[in-house]
Structure formats: C-alpha cells, structure tokens
N, C-alpha and C positions, 0 to 999 in steps of 0.2 A: 200628841195622842188625840184622837178625834173624840167627839161626844160619846158618852156611854149609850149603849144600845141594849135595851131590854124588852121582853114581851110587854104587851099593853097591860097585862095583869088586870084585865077588865072583867073577865067572866065572873070572877069571885071577888070583885073589889071590896064589897062590904065585909066579907069574911076575912080577907087578907088584912084589911086595915085593923080589924078587931084583934086578929092574931098578932099583928106587929105591936099593937099597944100592950097586949098581955106579955109578949116576949120582952119588951122593953123594961117592964117592971122586974124581970129576972136577969137583967143584963150582966150584973156582976157574977151571978151563979153560972150563966151560960159561958161568959168569958173564961172562968176558971176551968170549966169542963173542956171547952175547945182548946185552951192553951195547954192543959195537962195531956190531952190526947196527942196534940201535934208534937210537943217536946219529947214525949215518951218514945216516939218512933225515930228520933234523930240522936244517935249516941254522941256525936261531937258537941251537941248542945249541952250535955251533962257537964262539960268542962268550962262552959262559958261563965262569965262573971255576973255579978249582981246588976251591973249597968245594963247588960244585954237582956236579962230577964225583965227588968223594968220596962225597957224600951219595947220589947216584944209583946208584953202584956198590954201596954198602952196601945200599940198598933192593932192588936187583936180586938180590943174593945172598940177602938175607933172604927175598925172594919165592920164589926157587928152593928154598931149604931148606923154607919153608912148604909148597910144593907136594909136595916129596918126603915131608914128614911126612904129608900127606894120602894119598899113595900107600901109605905104610906103615901107615895106619890111625890116625894121631895128628892129630886135628883141633882140639885144644884151644889150641895156640899161635897167638897173633895179633900177634906182634911185626912181622910183615910189614905188617899193616894200619896200625899206628902209623907205620911207615916211609913208607908211601905217603900217609898223611894229611899227614906232614911235607913230603913232596915236593910234594904239591898246594898246600899253603900257600906254599912257597917259590916256586912257579910264579906265584902271584898277586902276591907281593911283588916278583917280578922283572919284573912287567908283561907276562907272557906269558899267552896264552889256554890253556884246557885242551886244545884240539885237539892241540897238539904233544905233550903228555904222553900223551893217549889213543892217539895214533898210535904213539908209541914203545913203549908197553905192548903193543899188538897186533903191531907189527913184532917185538919181542922174543919174543912167544909163538910167532909163526910160525917164527922161527929155532930156538927151543927144540924145537918140534915136529919140524923137519927133523933136528936132532941126535938126537932120540928115535927117529925112523924109522931113521936110519942105525944107531943102537945096537941097535934091535929086530931089524933084519935079521941082524946079527952074532950076536945073543943068541937068536935063534929065538923071539921073542915072537909068540904066536898072533894072528891077525887080530881075532878077537872081543875079546881083551884090549886090543889096540891101539885098538879103537873106544871101549872104556870110558875108556881114558886120554885120548883125544881129547875126549870129552865133559867130562871133569874139567878138562882145560886151559882150555877156553873158559868153563866156569863160573867157574873161578879168575880168568880175565882180567876177567870182569864184576865180580868182587869187588874186584880191584885198582883198576879204573876207578871203582867206587863209593867206595872208600876215598880215592883221590886227589881225587875230586869233593867229598867231605866236607871234606877239609882245605882245598881251595880256597875253598869256600863259608864255612867258619868264618873264614878269614883275611880274606875280603872283608867279612863282617859285622862282625868286630872293628875293621877299619880304618875301615869306614863309621861305626861308632859313635863311634870316636875322632875322626874328621874332623868329625862333627857337633858333638861337644863343643868342638872347637877353633873351629868357626865361631860357635858361641854365645858363646864367650869373646871372639872378635874383635868380634862385634856388641856385646857389653857394653862393650868398650873404645871402640868408635866412638861410641856414643850417651852415653857417660859425661859427667856434669856435676859438676866441671869437666872439660874435655877431657883425654884421656890423651896422653902424650907421643908424638911422632912415632916414636921408637925402639920404644916398646912396641907401637904399632899395626903398624908394619912387621914386627916379629918375629912377632906373632900372625897377620898376613896370610900370611906365608910358611909358617908352620906349618899354616894352614888351606887352603893352596893356592888363595888367593884374590888375584889381582892387584889392587893398589890402583888404583882409577880416578881420573881427574881430578876428577870431581864425583859426588856421591851425592844421593839424596833418600830420606827416611824416610816410610813410609806407616803411618798409624795406622788400625787396624781395630777394629771392634766385636768384642770378644773372643768373646762367646757364639756368633755366627754363624760366625766363623772356625773355632771349635773344632768346631762341629756339622758343618760341611762345609768342611774345609780347602781353600783354593784350591791348584790344581796350578801350581807355579811352576818357572821354569827354574833350573838349578843355580847361576847367578851371583848370584841373589837370596838375601841372608841373611834368615832367618825365625826368629821366635820367637812362636809363638801361645799359649804356655803362661804367659807372664807376665801379671800382672793387666791390663796394657794391651798387647794384641797389636800387633806391628809387623813390618814388612818394611823392608829396606834395599836400595835398587836402585841399581846402578852405572850411570853415564852415563844418567841418567833423561830427558834431553831428546832422545835419539836417537829417530828415528821407530820403530825396532823396539821400544824399551822402552816408549814411549807406547802403541803398539798393543798390546803385551803387557799392560800395566796396564788398559787399557780392556776388553780381551777377558777377562782373567783375573778381574778384580774386579767384573765386571758382576753386579749383584744383591746385592753386599756394601755395608754402610755403611762407607765409608773415606774418608780424606783424604790427599792426596799433599803432603808438605811441599815447600818450595822446593828447587831444586837448589843445592847448596852444595859447597865443597871438603870432602873426607872429614873434615877436622878440625873442621868445623862441623856434623857429623851431629846432635849433641845439639840444636842450635838448630832444625834441620829437623824433628826429632821433636817439639820443644816446640810449634812453630807448627802442625804437623799435628794434634796432639792438641787444640790450641785450636780449629782449624777444625772438627774432628770434633764437639766439644762445641757449638759455635755451630750447626752443621748439625742436630744432634739437637734443638736448642731452636727451630729455625726461623729463626734470625738470618741464616743463609746458606740461601737458598731451594733447593729441589730435592732429589730423592732419588738423583740420580746420584753418581758419584764426584766428590769435591770436590778441585779443584786449587788449592792455596794461592796459586799465582802469579796466579790470577784474582781474588783477594780480599785483596790485600796492604793496601790502604787500610783495609778493614773490620777486618782482623786487627790493624792498628796502633791503630785507634781503640778497639777492644774489648779491648785487651790488659789493661787494669786497669779493670774495670767500676765499681768503687767510685769511683775517680778520674773516670771518665767521668760518673757520675751527678752528681758535684759540679760538673764543668765544664758539663754541659748545664743544670743548675739555675741556675748563675750566669749563663751567657750568655743564657738564655731567660727569665729572671726577669720581664721586663716582660709576658710572655704569661701568667704564672701568675695574674694577677688577673682573667682572663677566664673565661667559661663554657667548658666542654670543647669544645662544638661550635664556638664562635667561635674558640677558641684553635686548633683543628686547621685551620680554614679559613685563618686569617691565617698560621699556620706554613707551610702548604703554598704560599701565595702568596709569602711572603718567600723561601723556598728557591728557588722557580722564578725569582723576580726576580734573585737572586744568581747562579743558574746561567745565566741569559740575559743576563748583563752589564748588568743594570739596564735592560733594554729592555721597557717596559710592553706594547708591541704583541706582542712575542714571547711574553710570559707569557700574554696573552689567547688567543693561538693555541694555545699548549701546554696550557692548562687548559680550553680550549673555553668561554671566558667573553667577555662583551661587554667591550670595552676600558674603558667607563665603570665597570663593576663593579670591574675591576682597579684603576683610578685611585682609586676610593673606598677600597678596602682599603689601598692604598699610603699614602693620607693618614692612615689609622688607625695604620699601622705607623710612619709618621714621627712621629706623636705619642708612640708607645710607646717607640721606640728612638732618637729624636732624630738626632744626627749620627754614631751608631755605624756606619751603613751607608756613610758617606762615608770612614771611616778604613780603609785597606787591611788592617791587621792585625786590627781588630775585625770587618771584613767577612768575612775568611777564617775567624775563629773562629766567627762566626754560621753560616756555611755548614756547617762541620763539625758544630756542635752540632745544627743543624736536620736534617742528613742522619742523624746518629746517632739523634736522637729519632724520626725517621720510621721508621727501621729497627726500633727496638724496639717502636714502635706496631704495625707490621705483624706482629711476632712475637707480641705480646699478642693481636691479633685472630685469628691463626692457632691459638693455643692455647685 
C-alpha cells in the first residue's frame, strides 16, 4: 500500500485544527454514534459475539483518532490500518463477505460527516474548509476499505494454503500402503473439510503433461501433481457427473482411472491405476484415450507379475516352442479361437475366415502337440489364459 494521499487541508488549516481538537474531546461519544449507525445497518452483525463488538469498537475509535491526526497534520500513525486489517481477517474467518464490512465503513463515515456538519455549524467552520474536510473523509474511507480488504485477502490466502496442506496430508493417508487407520483418516478428512465418500477411485497421470498444463478440477477432487507419480483421488467415481467430469477434464492427458473401492482401499486403486498406465504406455492396453481399469481387470490380473507370467506362458505353450515362428503363430491363433468358440471347428473357420478343412488340419497338428490337455477343464482354462496373454504381448511387440 502506498503513502496516504489527502488534500493539503491548507485553506482552512486554523479552523480545521481547532475543529479536530474539539472533536477529539468528544471521541468516545462520536465513536458510539458512528458504531451504532454502522452496526444497525448490518443484520448479520446482530448475531456476532462480544469479541467482535469489542474489536469493532476499538477499530472505529482508532479510525476516528487516525482521521483527527490527519486533520491536525499528523499522518505518520497507521494503527488504524492494522486494526482494519484485523477486522477484515476476522470477517473472513467468521464466514462473512466483505460487502457487510464495506457498507458499515461507509455508513459510519456518513454518520461521522453528519456529526461534523452539526459541529461545523455551531463552530462557524467556513464552507471552503468544510469541502476540504469532506474530500479527506472520503479519501480516508477508501483507505479503510483497502486495509480491511487486505486483511480479508491475507486471511483467505493463509487458510487456503493451510487447507491445501491438510488435503495433501489426507491424500497421503488415503493412498498409504499399508492403509491408515479409520480414525486417522476420519480426523484428517474433518480437518480438510472433505466429507468421506462411500467409494473413491484414484487416477494415475503422466506427471510431465499434468505439470505442464495442470487439469482444472472440481474442489471435491484431491490432487497432487508434484509427487513423482502424479495422482488424483475422486469421490463417488461411478456417478454420471464424476464420469463426465473425468472424461471432459482429462481429455488429452495420458491417465488411468483405478477401480472404484471403499476409501480404505484407495492404495489398491492407485496401484492398479499405475499398473494400467504403465501397460498403456507400452501398448499392452491399446488406445490413447483415458484408461478405465474396470474395463481391463482380466488383463491387469494376468499382467500383475510379468516374470511369473513369462514362466506360466512358457510352461503352458512349450509344445509350440519347437515350431518355426510363422507356424507357431498360426497354430497359437487357431488353438485360442478353438477354445474361445467352445471347441467348435466350424465357428473357428468362420471367425478366422478359413476353409473348414484348413482348420481341421491344424487341429490335428495341435492334437499331436498337446494331446489330451485340451480335454481337461483346468488345463484348457490355463491354455486359454496363456494363449491370450501371449497374443497380447505379441501385439505389443509388433506395435513397438
């Protein structure tokens, strides 16, 4: 805030200083009149507590003294400014808007002006001098409003920063592994003013893109884009509104939405979302759009441990390992289709656009390689999983 700027108050300096001296003797009376006028116009102030009234009266009296200092030529004191900053901050913490405070300041100034007019009439204050004082009053009102606004803004910024820290703390607790206690989460949620939902989903984002152009998200979404693996936590993720929000907000980002889980399982949702994001970046999960884990649960299950998956695929498909690559791929495709079509050779021929005789010839080769494994329900299931995983990885290799 720059230095105070007021008229020179030179034309009627002698009159003004005498008036200021006389008014100072009535400071308590003037303070009460101004305060009553201001408070009577603000209905919400009627519900304020005694602490508010004491602070407001003190600020009003300091403002009056500060103005009289100006009339007397002393402009160095600024205790009134700090008082009105404090009042502005208390207004924010009380949940009131600045409109009420600004109105009370202006109403108080008008009442003070009326008292000054009455006093000037009896004291013989010249009209020109009275005009200078009027200019000074309204300049002073602007400074009071600015001071209150500063305090209000500073309190809002401080609370916003603290609330953001509390929300980050809550997010850490929710995605912790092992999970945090219900009591710790409930306490952190209350402190962060975040109602605990029935279900949540965690969204894993590609950090570089999210930091370069942070998505604009609604206030109920917990966000941390600064951690090494950026994430969001979305309450009630299966509601239509939240699904629409995610689709619209994350368009153009590489991101994966974890499954909806109770809030105590948010760490699992995060782990699965990160896994899906990794698989999508490698082409195992196809497409550049937002990845929804719920659409790829089988794939996430099978690819949860890829070293173990390699071992499983090699063991179950070992009979195909003795063939040339081209022949192996053809027979693997035929066997997977045969299992998927409930061992119906005609359906396989239709699905693969082959002559039925070609399919039967391949099936005889497969029978030689795998023997009665296809007839055993457990081995048949394992074969289908191994073939499906193998085909998925082959598509990934071709894409890369």
